[in-house]
N, C-alpha and C positions, 0 to 999 in steps of 0.2 A: 403848231404850238397853240394850246388852249389856255384861255384866261379864266381863272376861277376866283370869284369874289366870296370871301368868308365874312359874313356880316353878323355881328353879335355884340355881346356885352362883355363883362369882365372875364368870363371863362373863355372867350375868344381872344381877348386881350392877353390873357395869361396871368391873371392876378395870383400871387403866391400867398396863401393864407398863413404861412409860417412867419412872414415878415412884412407883408403889405406891399411888397415891391412886385416886379414882373419876372416871370420865369424866362430863362434864356430862350432864344429862338428854337434851339433844337430840343427843348422840353415841351414847349407849347404844342397843342394838338395840331395847330396849323403848320408848324415847322416839321413835325413828324410826318404829317400828311404830304407835305411838299417832297420830302425825301422818299416816301413810299411810292409816289406817283411818278417821280423821275423828271427828266428834262423836257418832256413834252408838255408840261404844265407850268404856267406862270400863276402863282398863287398870291392874291392880294389880301392882306390881313386888315380887317376893319372892325376891330373890337374896341369898345369904349366902356369903361367902368360905369355902371349905373344906367346904361341905355335901356329904354323901354321900347315897346312896340309903337304905340300911338299916344301914350299918356305924357302930359307935361309934368315933370317933377316940380313940386311947389318951391323947392329951393334951387334946383339946377335945371331949369326948363330946356336948356340946350341939349339935353340928353334924350329927347324924343327921337326915336329911330326913324319916324316918317319924315321929319324935317330934313334930315341929312341924306336920305336915301337917293333922291334924284340927282343932287350934285355928285354923289359918290358914283352912281351908275354912269353919269356923263363923263366923269374924269377918267374912268378906266375902260370905257368902251373901245372896241367891241368885247363884250363879255359872253363867254360860252356857258358858264355854269355859275349859279349862285347857291351857296350853302348858307342858310340863315338859321341861327339859333338864338332866339330872343323870347322873353316871357318871364324869366325868373324875377326880374325887378318889378314887374307888374303885380307881383304878389304882395308888395309892400302894403302895410295897413292904410296908408294915405289914399290909395287908389280904389279900395273897396271893390275889387274886381274878382269875379268868379273865373274858374278855369275856362268856361265857354267864352266869357268876355275877352279874356286874354288871347285865346285862340282866334277869335274873330278879328282882334287887332293885328295878329300875325297875318291873317287873311287879307287885310287891307294892304299890308306891305307886299304880299305876293302879287296881288292884282296891280299894284303900282309898278312893280318890276315888269310885269308882263306888258302893260300898256305903254310904259315909258320907253322900254327898250325897243318895242315894235316901232315906235315913233322915231327914236333917235339913232338906232343902229340897223333898223330894217328886219330884225329877227329877234326872237324871244329866247333867252338862255334856258337851259335845263335848270329847274329850281328844286333843291332838296330842302324841304321844310323839316327842321329838326325840333322834335319835342324835347325841351330842356331836361337836365337832370333833376331828380327830386330834391326837395329841401330835406335836410337831415333831421333826425329826431331830437338833436340837441340844440335846436335853433333858439330856444329860450335862454340858453347859457352862452350863446354866440356873441362875439363883439358887435354883431349886426342885429341883436335882439331888439334894439330900439326901433327898427324899421319893420320887422316881421313878427307877427304873433304866431301861436301854434296852429292856427287854422291854415297857415301857408303850407304846412306839411300835407294835409289832406287835399288841398286844392292842387298842389303840384302832382299828386298821384293821379289826378284826373286829366292831366295834360295829354297823355298819350291818346286817349279816345277822342278828345276834342281837337287835337292837332290833326289826327288822321281824318276826321270829318272835314276839316278845312282843306287839307291837302287833296282829298278826293274831289271836293267841290271845285277846286281851282285847277285840277289836272296836273298837279306836281307830285314829286316823289316824297314819300313820308319816311322819316327815320326817327326812331325813339332812342334818345341818348341814355335814358335812365338805366337800362339793364347793363350797359357797358361802362358807365361813368358815374359811379356813386360819389357824392360830395365828401369832402374831408371831415374828419371828426373835430378838427380844429375850430371850424366856424359853421359847419353844416350847410355850406353854401358854395364854396369854391373847390375846384378840383386839385387833387394831388397829382404828381407826375405820372403815377401808374394809370390814373384815370384819363389823363391827356393821351397817353400812349394807346390805351385800349379804344378810346373814342376815335383816334386817328386811324387805327387799323380797321375798325368797323366801317368808317366812312370811306376809306380807300376801296373797300370791296364794293360799296354802293357806287362810287364814282366810276369805277372801271366797267360797270354794266351800262352806263348811260350812253 
């Protein structure tokens, strides 16, 4: 039995852009992935709306992904695989972060996982660093337009190259979610059920090669 931690933001939580609630477990990409991988895997869902990589949100500082990472890793050890998809919230205007800055923040989390698990469980899990989906072209008309300006679109399109740079430097697996998981037209940010499904199917193929 292998334990896999899925660490992310609202798209890992399963935020439903049609109503602001949460998709059922069998719709979320984590739930679809669990079913695809079968009984040999225990999958831990750790998605939080608004979670960043290393930035403190000025209104909700507890959403910093680095702050919660070590307690999370310690609670669920031993962990065999970590799938991490963070960075979309770092595109908010208030952080003034480039794609490279955001990828470097993700790299801090990767190194924290590697160092902390070596210390606490004696071995380092396989890490899949996921470059997040793009921000959609309608973000200026989105319910979340107060937080994101139109530069977020271009910066999100640079995620892939920057996340691959970090993944290669850290010795972990790189995966680009953008080609398989476009954001909804409802808010240009969150995934619809078909994107959850296609993301899970693509990740399953990656996990099975680890």
